[in-house]
C-alpha positions in Angstrom: -10.3 -7.3 5.8 -13.9 -7.3 4.7 -14.9 -4.4 2.5 -18.2 -2.6 2.7 -20.8 -3.2 0.0 -19.2 -1.7 -3.1 -20.9 0.0 -6.0 -19.7 -0.8 -9.6 -19.1 2.0 -12.0 -17.1 3.0 -15.1 -14.2 5.4 -14.8 -14.3 8.6 -16.9 -11.2 10.4 -15.7 -9.0 11.0 -12.7 -7.9 14.6 -12.0 -6.6 17.0 -9.3 -5.0 13.9 -7.7 -7.9 13.4 -5.3 -10.9 13.4 -7.6 -12.4 11.1 -10.3 -15.4 11.2 -12.5 -17.3 7.9 -12.9 -20.7 6.8 -14.3 -22.8 4.3 -12.4 -24.4 1.3 -14.2 -27.7 3.1 -14.3 -26.1 6.1 -16.1 -25.8 8.4 -13.1 -22.6 10.5 -13.3 -20.6 11.0 -10.0 -17.5 12.8 -8.8 -15.8 10.7 -6.2 -12.9 10.9 -3.9 -9.6 9.2 -5.0 -7.6 8.1 -1.9 -4.3 7.8 -3.6 -1.6 10.5 -3.9 0.6 8.6 -6.4 0.7 8.5 -10.1 -1.5 5.4 -10.3 0.2 4.4 -13.5 -1.8 1.6 -15.2 -4.5 1.8 -12.6 -6.6 4.7 -13.9 -7.3 4.0 -17.6 -10.4 5.8 -19.0 -13.3 3.4 -19.3 -12.0 1.0 -16.6 -14.4 -0.9 -14.4 -14.1 0.5 -10.8 -15.8 -0.1 -7.4 -16.8 2.6 -4.9 -17.6 2.7 -1.2 -20.1 5.1 0.2 -20.0 7.2 3.4 -23.1 8.5 5.2 -21.1 11.4 6.7 -22.9 14.7 6.2 -19.7 16.7 6.2 -18.2 15.0 3.1 -18.4 16.9 -0.1 -18.0 13.7 -2.1 -19.6 10.8 -0.2 -18.2 8.1 -2.6 -14.7 6.8 -2.5 -12.9 4.9 -5.3 -11.6 1.6 -3.9 -10.8 -0.9 -6.7 -10.1 -1.1 -10.4 -10.0 -3.9 -12.9 -6.8 -3.6 -15.0 -5.7 -5.8 -17.9 -3.4 -7.6 -15.5 -6.0 -8.1 -12.7 -7.8 -6.4 -9.9 -6.1 -3.7 -7.9 -6.9 -1.8 -4.8 -6.0 1.9 -5.2 -7.1 2.9 -1.7 -3.5 2.9 -0.4 -4.5 3.5 3.3 -6.2 0.1 3.3 -2.7 -1.6 3.2 -2.0 -0.7 6.9 -5.2 -2.4 8.0 -4.6 -5.4 5.8 -1.2 -6.0 7.2 -2.3 -5.4 10.8 -5.1 -7.9 10.4 -2.7 -10.4 8.8 -0.3 -10.2 11.8 -3.2 -10.5 14.2 -4.5 -13.6 12.4 -1.0 -15.2 12.4 -0.5 -15.0 8.7 3.0 -13.6 9.3 4.4 -16.2 11.7 7.8 -14.4 12.2 5.9 -11.7 14.1 4.2 -14.1 16.5 6.7 -13.4 19.2 5.4 -9.8 19.4 1.9 -9.9 21.0 1.5 -6.1 21.4 0.5 -4.2 18.3 0.1 -0.4 18.1 -0.7 1.8 15.1 0.5 5.3 14.2 3.3 5.5 16.9 5.4 8.6 17.0 9.1 8.1 16.6 12.2 9.7 15.1 11.8 13.3 14.1 8.1 13.8 13.7 7.4 10.5 12.0 4.7 8.0 12.8 5.3 4.2 12.5 2.5 2.4 10.7 2.8 -0.4 13.2 4.9 -1.0 16.3 5.1 -4.7 17.4 6.6 -5.4 20.8 7.1 -7.9 23.6 8.9 -7.5 27.0 12.3 -7.6 25.5 12.2 -6.3 21.9 10.2 -4.3 19.3 9.7 -4.0 15.6 8.9 -0.8 13.7 6.9 -1.7 10.5 6.4 0.8 7.7 3.8 -0.4 5.2 3.8 0.7 1.5 1.0 -0.2 -1.0 2.3 -1.4 -4.3 0.1 -1.1 -7.4 2.6 -0.3 -10.2 2.6 -3.4 -12.4 5.4 -3.5 -15.1 6.1 -6.2 -17.6 6.2 -9.9 -16.7 4.5 -9.5 -13.3 7.1 -7.1 -11.9 5.8 -4.6 -9.3 7.7 -1.5 -8.4 7.7 1.2 -5.7 7.3 4.1 -5.7 5.1 5.1 -8.7 6.1 8.8 -8.2 9.1 10.6 -6.7 8.8 10.2 -3.0 10.9 12.4 -0.7 8.6 11.2 2.1 9.4 7.6 1.4 13.1 8.4 1.7 12.5 10.1 5.0 10.7 7.0 6.3 13.6 4.8 5.4 16.1 7.1 7.2 13.8 7.2 10.3 13.5 3.4 10.3 17.3 3.0 10.2 17.7 5.6 12.9 15.4 3.5 15.2 17.6 0.4 15.0 19.4 -0.8 18.1 20.1 -4.0 20.0 16.4 -4.5 20.9 14.8 -2.9 17.8 14.2 -4.3 14.3 12.9 -2.2 11.4 10.8 -3.6 8.6 9.7 -2.0 5.3 6.8 -4.1 4.2 5.5 -3.8 0.6 1.8 -4.8 0.6 1.1 -5.8 -3.0 -2.4 -4.8 -3.8 -2.4 -5.6 -7.5 -3.1 -9.2 -8.5 -0.9 -9.0 -11.6 2.3 -8.5 -9.5 4.4 -11.6 -8.8 7.6 -10.0 -7.6 8.7 -6.5 -6.3 11.6 -4.1 -6.9 12.4 -0.5 -6.4 11.3 1.8 -9.2 14.7 3.1 -10.1 13.5 4.5 -13.4 11.1 6.8 -11.5 12.9 7.6 -8.3 16.6 6.6 -8.3 17.2 8.5 -5.0 14.6 6.4 -3.2 16.3 3.2 -4.4 19.7 4.5 -3.3 18.3 5.3 0.1 16.7 1.9 0.3 19.9 0.1 -0.6 21.8 2.1 2.1 19.1 1.2 4.6 19.3 -2.5 3.8 23.0 -2.3 4.3 22.4 -0.7 7.7 20.1 -3.5 8.8 16.7 -2.5 7.5 14.6 -5.6 6.6 12.4 -5.6 3.5 9.5 -7.9 2.8 6.8 -8.1 0.1 3.4 -9.7 0.6 0.7 -10.5 -1.8 -2.8 -9.2 -1.0 -5.7 -11.0 -2.6 -8.1 -8.4 -4.0 -11.8 -8.8 -4.6 -14.9 -6.7 -4.3 -15.7 -8.4 -1.0 -12.3 -8.5 0.9 -8.6 -7.8 0.9 -6.5 -10.6 2.4 -2.8 -11.0 2.9 -1.9 -14.4 1.5 1.8 -15.1 0.8 5.3 -13.6 0.6 6.6 -12.5 -2.8 10.2 -12.1 -3.9 11.9 -8.7 -3.5 15.1 -7.5 -5.0 16.5 -4.1 -5.8 18.2 -5.7 -8.8 15.1 -7.2 -10.4 14.6 -6.6 -14.1 
């Protein structure tokens, strides 16, 4: 997906989860919106090079949004909601050929007990619920992990996906890797062991798990290739 024209800046600090202070290249200080609810470990170092988008909405208190960050391991997109659009675009462009048999694509479809599926793919005979998770936690030796903070919501999503399974329904948990330093993906057992246990149970019940690399630049985000996933990765 193409990104809007982004504005470079230098990160001063992230705070209150949804706010960050930056300084533009001309020396102008700004407070910007941070669209990421996670811990953002390794993706918010003071003094990091960051990129911002700008909204013309008159109702926004903070018109700038933090989009990208340059980390020692490579570029990362911290705008986690972008992952859904990147994956949908990848499917529509045929980058994920295993989904070519499902021509209908819907977003934010209600299912289970009050949940919304990020994507629902379907044809006349079958359907696939797809839950997309953005991965930016980069550990040693190119290992990416999810989640980067305890996630009761993530556990609920796994249970809801498993509950949707039947003879005509698949369920896929798709990790969209939005950090260029990540080469393989695992569950962050050291952060949220309960999530990993729930995920293992889900896989045993038929939940499919995929990880896909997203190429990150200040011009575009593009799904490119599958990456290895294992709950036992070290």
